[in-house]
C-alpha positions as CSV (number, residue, x, y, z in Angstrom):
1,M,94.1,70.6,95.3
2,A,94.6,74.3,94.6
3,D,90.9,74.7,93.8
4,E,89.9,72.9,97.0
5,L,92.1,75.2,99.1
6,D,90.7,78.2,97.3
7,Q,87.2,77.1,98.2
8,L,88.3,76.4,101.8
9,V,89.7,79.9,102.2
10,R,86.7,81.5,100.6
11,R,84.5,79.7,103.3
12,V,86.6,80.4,106.4
13,D,88.6,83.6,105.6
14,E,86.4,85.4,103.0
15,D,87.9,88.9,103.6
16,R,91.4,87.8,102.8
17,W,90.1,85.7,99.9
18,L,88.3,88.8,98.5
19,A,91.6,90.8,98.5
20,S,93.5,87.9,96.9
21,R,91.2,88.2,93.8
22,F,93.2,91.2,92.8
23,A,96.5,89.2,92.5
24,P,97.9,87.6,89.4
25,E,97.2,83.9,89.2
26,Q,100.6,82.7,90.6
27,V,100.6,85.3,93.4
28,R,97.0,84.4,94.3
29,A,97.9,80.7,94.6
30,R,100.7,81.5,97.0
31,L,98.4,83.7,99.1
32,I,95.7,81.1,99.2
33,A,98.3,78.4,100.3
34,L,99.3,80.7,103.2
35,Y,95.8,81.5,104.2
36,A,94.8,77.8,104.2
37,L,97.8,77.0,106.3
38,N,97.0,79.8,108.8
39,Y,93.5,78.5,109.1
40,E,94.6,74.9,109.8
41,I,97.0,76.0,112.5
42,A,94.6,78.5,114.1
43,R,91.8,75.9,114.4
44,T,94.0,73.6,116.5
45,A,92.3,74.8,119.7
46,E,88.9,74.2,118.1
47,S,89.6,70.6,117.2
48,V,91.6,69.6,120.3
49,S,90.5,70.7,123.8
50,E,93.3,69.1,125.8
51,P,96.4,71.3,126.0
52,G,98.8,68.3,125.8
53,L,97.2,67.0,122.7
54,G,97.2,70.5,121.3
55,A,100.9,70.8,121.9
56,I,101.4,67.6,120.0
57,R,99.3,68.8,117.1
58,L,101.2,72.1,117.0
59,E,104.5,70.3,117.1
60,W,103.4,68.3,114.0
61,W,102.8,71.6,112.2
62,R,106.1,73.0,113.3
63,E,108.0,70.0,112.0
64,G,106.0,70.2,108.7
65,L,107.0,73.8,108.2
66,E,110.6,73.0,109.1
67,E,110.6,70.3,106.4
68,V,109.3,72.9,103.9
69,A,112.0,75.3,104.9
70,D,114.6,72.6,104.4
71,G,113.3,71.8,100.9
72,A,112.1,68.3,101.9
73,T,109.1,66.7,100.3
74,P,106.1,68.2,102.1
75,R,103.8,66.1,104.2
76,Q,100.6,64.8,102.7
77,Q,98.5,67.6,104.1
78,P,96.8,69.9,101.5
79,A,98.0,73.2,102.9
80,L,101.5,72.1,103.6
81,S,101.8,70.3,100.2
82,E,100.7,73.4,98.4
83,L,102.9,75.6,100.4
84,G,105.9,73.4,99.6
85,R,105.1,73.8,95.9
86,K,104.3,77.5,95.8
87,I,106.6,79.0,98.5
88,K,110.2,78.5,97.6
89,D,111.9,80.9,100.0
90,P,112.9,79.0,103.2
91,L,113.0,82.2,105.2
92,H,109.2,82.5,104.8
93,A,108.6,79.0,106.1
94,K,110.8,79.8,109.1
95,L,108.9,83.1,109.8
96,L,105.7,81.1,109.9
97,Q,107.0,79.2,112.9
98,A,106.0,82.2,114.9
99,L,102.3,81.4,114.2
100,I,102.8,78.1,115.9
101,G,104.5,79.5,118.9
102,A,101.7,82.0,119.4
103,R,98.9,79.4,119.1
104,H,100.1,77.7,122.2
105,K,98.5,80.7,123.9
106,D,95.1,79.5,122.7
107,F,95.2,76.7,125.3
108,E,96.0,78.9,128.3
109,P,92.9,79.3,130.5
110,Q,93.9,82.8,131.9
111,P,93.4,86.0,129.9
112,F,96.3,87.9,128.4
113,A,98.2,89.5,131.2
114,S,98.6,92.9,129.6
115,W,98.4,94.8,126.3
116,D,102.0,93.9,125.7
117,D,101.2,90.2,126.0
118,L,98.2,90.5,123.6
119,D,100.3,92.6,121.2
120,A,102.9,89.9,121.1
121,Y,100.3,87.3,120.2
122,V,98.7,89.5,117.5
123,D,102.2,90.4,116.0
124,D,103.0,86.7,115.8
125,T,99.7,85.7,114.2
126,A,98.1,88.4,112.0
127,G,101.4,90.4,111.7
128,V,103.6,87.6,110.6
129,L,101.1,86.3,108.1
130,L,100.8,89.8,106.7
131,E,104.5,90.2,106.4
132,V,105.0,87.0,104.5
133,C,102.1,87.7,102.2
134,I,103.3,91.1,101.3
135,E,106.6,89.6,100.2
136,Q,104.7,87.0,98.1
137,C,103.3,89.9,96.1
138,G,106.8,90.8,94.9
139,A,107.6,93.5,97.4
140,P,111.3,93.8,98.4
141,R,112.3,91.6,101.3
142,G,111.6,93.2,104.6
143,A,108.1,94.6,104.6
144,P,108.0,98.0,106.4
145,E,107.9,97.0,110.1
146,A,105.8,100.0,111.2
147,F,103.1,99.2,108.7
148,V,103.1,95.4,109.5
149,T,102.8,96.2,113.2
150,A,100.0,98.7,112.8
151,A,98.1,96.7,110.2
152,G,98.5,93.4,112.0
153,R,97.2,94.8,115.3
154,A,94.3,96.6,113.6
155,W,93.1,93.4,112.0
156,G,94.0,91.2,114.9
157,Y,92.1,93.3,117.4
158,T,89.1,93.5,115.1
159,G,89.1,89.7,114.7
160,L,89.3,89.2,118.5
161,L,86.4,91.6,119.0
162,R,84.3,89.7,116.4
163,A,85.2,86.4,118.1
164,A,84.6,87.6,121.7
165,E,81.4,85.5,122.2
166,H,83.1,82.4,120.8
167,W,86.0,82.8,123.2
168,K,83.6,83.5,126.0
169,G,81.9,80.2,125.3
170,R,85.3,78.5,125.8
171,G,85.8,80.3,129.1
172,R,88.3,82.8,127.7
173,S,88.4,86.5,127.3
174,T,89.9,88.3,124.3
175,L,90.8,91.2,126.5
176,P,93.9,91.7,128.6
177,T,93.4,91.6,132.4
178,G,91.6,94.8,133.5
179,A,91.0,96.1,129.9
180,T,87.7,97.0,128.4
181,R,86.0,96.4,125.0
182,E,86.0,100.2,124.4
183,E,89.8,100.3,124.9
184,M,90.3,97.6,122.3
185,L,88.0,99.3,119.9
186,K,89.9,102.6,120.3
187,R,93.3,100.8,119.8
188,A,92.0,99.0,116.7
189,R,90.9,102.4,115.2
190,G,94.2,104.0,116.1
191,Y,96.3,101.2,114.6
192,H,94.1,101.2,111.4
193,A,94.6,104.9,111.0
194,E,98.3,104.5,111.3
195,A,98.3,101.6,108.8
196,R,96.2,103.6,106.4
197,R,98.7,106.4,106.5
198,L,101.7,104.2,106.1
199,A,100.1,102.2,103.2
200,S,100.4,105.2,100.9
201,G,104.1,104.4,100.7
202,L,103.7,100.8,99.6
203,P,103.8,99.6,96.0
204,S,100.5,98.9,94.4
205,E,101.3,95.3,93.8
206,V,101.0,94.4,97.5
207,F,97.3,95.3,97.6
208,P,96.1,91.7,97.3
209,A,97.9,91.0,100.6
210,I,96.6,94.0,102.4
211,G,93.4,95.0,100.8
212,Y,91.2,93.4,103.4
213,L,92.4,95.9,106.0
214,A,90.0,98.4,104.3
215,L,87.2,96.5,105.9
216,T,88.4,97.3,109.4
217,P,86.4,100.5,110.0
218,G,83.2,98.9,108.7
219,Y,83.5,96.0,111.1
220,L,84.3,98.4,114.0
221,R,81.3,100.6,113.3
222,R,79.0,97.6,113.2
223,M,80.3,96.3,116.5
224,V,79.7,99.7,118.2
225,A,76.2,99.4,117.0
226,G,75.9,95.9,118.5
227,R,76.3,94.0,115.2
228,I,79.0,91.7,113.8
229,D,77.5,91.2,110.4
230,Y,79.0,92.9,107.3
231,P,77.1,92.0,104.1
232,L,79.2,90.5,101.4
233,L,78.1,93.0,98.8
234,L,79.2,95.9,101.0
235,R,82.6,94.2,101.6
236,Q,83.1,93.6,97.9
237,A,82.3,97.2,97.1
238,R,84.6,98.5,99.8
239,T,87.5,96.3,98.6
240,V,87.0,97.4,95.0
241,A,87.0,101.0,96.1
242,A,90.2,100.5,98.1
243,S,91.8,98.9,95.1
244,A,90.9,101.8,92.9
245,T,91.9,104.6,95.3
246,G,94.8,102.8,97.1
247,A,93.3,104.0,100.4
248,L,92.7,101.5,103.2
């Protein structure tokens, strides 16, 4: 099962998968379980178009995470089962509930009302996942809030920009009401710069949980040039360089 989840994450979340290669085996397995779970929850709106059915599906995930937090036998779903085996801290399973609450927004037809509204969504998706993964790398409990916020928003904005055409096809916008793409690009750059500065104070063992953030500037530059591609070889080289220098 672990190998299957690793292959899944490599296919659907290659940037996080690349950074996870720098982790010891046991830590890597925990990260992969979390990334697989994140993918399964995030794709709810892709597999279910009806909001009512989506709410039912998300409730199923909420109950599954609650069972993991309570130490019950995990449900027979690969990501949940692996999470139950690898993640023993009930607090982390409870933190992941925020992912589910945020994903209800994926079924709302109207755009985000404001930057504050969008930031709350990004904080509860990319930010929460980042926080939990940092602690899985052995960092002291309570990942630095300022770093988690800046890094989660930098990566979250970048992901939304990359997915803009996909969201448009579903009749949604990734931008808050009245905002522009240029504003989101600027905010992503600013948050990345802040995360890069704050990362210098983090222990080196957390790199497997944060290393993919080094790819943010490359993605943003390509989007400004009208491209969303970022060749794997270049991403690999950038991740290795970030690991060697510690600079995101």
